[in-house]
N, C-alpha and C positions, 0 to 999 in steps of 0.2 A: 122585306118583301118576299112573299111566298116562302117565308122562312129563309130567304136568301141571306139575310143578315145572320140568322142562326146557323145556316149551312156554312156561310163564309167564316164565322167564328169557329165552327167545328173543324173546318179544314185547317185553320191556324193551329188549333189544338193538335190535330193529327201531324202537321208538318213540324212542329216545334221539336219533338224528341227524335225525329227520324233523320236518316242520312239523306243526301241529295238525290239518291236514286229513286225511281218510281216504286211506290208501295201501294198496296191495295189492302184495305181492311174490309173483310167480308163477314157477313153475319148469316148463319145458317137458319133453317126454319125453326130451330129450337131457341134462337136468340143468342147463340154462342158466337163470339167474334174470333177471327183469326187474321194474322197478318201474312201476306204473301206477295211475291214479286210479279205475279201475273194477274190480269183482271179477274174479277169474280165471275163465277158461272153466270151466263146470260139466261134470263128467264123470258118466256114468251110473253108478249104484251096481252093484257086482258082486253077482249073485244070492246067492253064498255068504256075503256079509257082511250081507245084509238080515235083519231080525228074523224069528225062527222063529214059526210059527203055533201057538197053543195056546189052550185054554179055561181051564185052571187052571195055576198055577205049580208046578213041581217043582224039586228040587235039580238034576236033570239039565238042565232048561231054563235055570236060572240059570248053571250052569257053561258051557253052550253059548253063552249071551249074552256072557259074559266072553271066550270064545274068539273070537266074532264081532267084538267090540269090538277085541280085540288085532289080529286079522287086518285089519280095516278101517283101523286106525291105521297098521299096518305097511305096508299098500298105499297109504296116504295117500288112502283112499277116503272123502272127507269127506261125500259124498252119503249113503253107507251109515251113516256115523257119526251124522249128523243123524237118520236114521230109527230108530236104536237108542235114542234118548233119548225117554223117556215124558213125558206131560203131568205137570207138577209136578216135573220133574227138577231136582236141585240138585247142583252141584259145590262142594266146599269145599277151598280151597288155603291152606296155612299159608305165610306169607311169612317171610323171614329175621328180621323183627322180631317174629315169633310171633303176629301178628294174622292172623285167618282171613278170606279173601276168599270170598264166596259168589256163585255165578253160576247164573242160571236156564238152561234149555236153549238159548234163543236166544243169549244172551251167550256161553255156553260153546262153542256150535257156531261162532260167528263168531270167537272167540278162537282156537280150535283150528284152524279152517279157515285162518286167516291164517298161523299158525305152520307148519302142514303144507304149505301152498302155497309158502311161502318156503323151506322146508328143501331143501337139496341131497340129503340123505338122512335117513331116520329109521328106527331099529330099536328094537323093544320086545319084551320077553318078560314073561309074566305067568303065575304059578302060583297057582291059587285053591283054597280049600277052604270047605266049608259052615261057617258060624258060627251055630249055632242060637240063641245068646243074642241075636242081632240080628234074628231073624225076628219078623214080626208077621202078622196076618191077611192072607193073600194076597200076602205079601212074603217072599222068601228073601234072606238076608244071606250075603255071601261075604267072607272075609279073603283078600287076595291079596298076593303078593310080586312086585314088578315091578323091572325094570331097563331103562333106555332110553338112547339116544344120538341126538342131533339135531345135524346139521351145518348151519350157517347162516352164510353170508358168511365163509368161512375160519375160523370158530370152531366148536368142538365143545362142546356142552353135554350133560352126562350127569347122570343121577340114578338113585337106587334107593331102595327103601323098601317100606313096607307100606301097603296101602290097603283101604278098606272099600267094597263095592258092595252096593246093594240093588236087587233085580230083581223085577218083577211082570208080570202080563199086562195090557196096555192095548189095548182094542178088538181083542182076538183075536191080538195080537202080543206077544212077550216083549220087554220094554224095561227100560232102566235108569231107576231112580228117583233114585238117589243114587250119587255117586262122591266119596269123601273120603279124604284121607290118614288113616291109622288113628288117629294122635294127635289130629287135629282131630275125627274122629268120636267118639272116646272122651270128649274134653273136652266136646263138645256134649251127649252123652248124660248126662254127670255133672251138667251145669247143669240139664238138664230134670228129672232125678231129684230135684234139690234143691228144686224149686219145689213 
């Protein structure tokens, strides 16, 4: 999902040889990586990746938010990525063992920031369509097909699949509420429906 599987796998690669303390792998503008114990230098968000302004959510706004997310991740613009996540945001990633990991906005942003900062290169494509069955009051749902490639420490991690995005207006800005692999989203909805 959005390369979340690739990013998740890359973070496992990063964590395996490292001590339990916080580490940050940073890549400079020339593509050279370095390991440090403090966060990488913050970059300003590109205006084209920032959340769009709106008072009510429309399908066009939701599709635009998915495009902004894709562009921010492609550009490794983690400042913009953080701004695209709404209050109450949750990401759901299915591990190889089929259990689902859930992350809030803060954990997801930190997780993704570390992977994108460490990556020598990252490429992602995403094609989305409206999924009216997932809509709720003030929320537009999208089903997306993604493909990504992340290069990290002489290794290349690729993934592709289907994902589910939920988008709404949060304090006048169009933001993501949920990002899930489609299978994880469907399984969670089935569990809720059974209750």
